[in-house]
C-alpha positions, 0 to 999 in steps of 0.5 A: 832704418831708425826713426831718429831725426836726421842729424849731422856733425854740427847740428844742435840737439836737446837732451832733456834741458841740455843744448848739445852739439853733434860731433859724430853720427854712428852710421852712414845713414844720417837718421842714426839713433846713436851719436856723440855730442859735446855739451857744457860750455864751461867744461866741454865734455863728450857724451854718447846719446841715443834716440829713444822713442821720441827724444834724445837721451844720454847713453851714460849720463855720468860717463862723459870724456873731457873734450881735450881727451877726445880729438873729434871734439876739438873743432866744435869746442869754440862753437859750443862756447859761442852757443846756439844762434 
């Protein structure tokens, strides 16, 4: 079991200074250390993220997919553009 905080699709997390919306958790255990996130409201993109020590980090910061190419991201694009509450 991971020491990552419990997350589920629709949760907001911070990666560095970037607000990200979780779109997929890669484990049936909500405390997964691997998730997919969507960020960048101006041009929504999907990235992998890992829990490393005590924080979330982008798995490959330069290798995101535009949200329109990632079907799982579609329900979250408007939510991302609206921003955090």
